[in-house]
N, C-alpha and C positions, 0 to 999 in steps of 0.2 A: 081570485079575480072574478068579478061579477060577469054575468051573462052579457051585459051591455058593453063592458070593457073588452071582453073577448071578441065580440062582434065588431067593435070599432077597430081593434087591432087587425082582424082579418080583412076588413075593408081597406085599411091603410096599406097592408101588404099587397092586396090585389091591385090597388091604385098604382103602387110603385111598379109592379110587374107589367101592368098595362102600359105605363109610360115607357118602359124599356122596349116593349113590343112595338110601340108607335115609333120610337126613335131609331130602332134597329135598321130599317132600310134607308134611313136618311143619311146623307153625307154630312156636310158642314152645317152646323146650326140646329140640326134635328134634336140632339139631346138637350141643348139649352132651351129650345122652344117647348119641348115636352116637359122639361123640368119646371119651367115657369108655370105652365098650365096645371101640373100635378102638385105643385108646392114642394118640389124636391130640388136638390142641387143638381147642377149639370154633371158633376162628377158621379153622383149616385145614379143618375139616369144612364150615363155612359156605361157604367159598370153593369147595370141591368140589361142594357142593349147588347153588350158583349156576351153576357151570359145567355141571353135569348138566342143570339146567333150561334153560339157554341152548341146549345141544346138542339137547334135545327140541324146542324151538321152531324151531330151524334146520332140523332134520329134517322137521318138519311143514310148514314153509314150502316146502321143496324138493319134498316129495311133492305139495303143492297146486299148485305151479308146473308139475310134470310132468304133472299130470292134465288 
């Protein structure tokens, strides 16, 4: 894989994760709106948003256990 292709893939991955973070706090319509803006499907963004929320909970629990 060329350097440019790798950079493009990293950018696409970052864009998807960002769409998930944007959609995470939104209720209805958030994932669909973020998906349209990011060029991703609503289902993909919903999955990313759920993963982002799970990561936040996991991080909070780890911080609480460390305290």
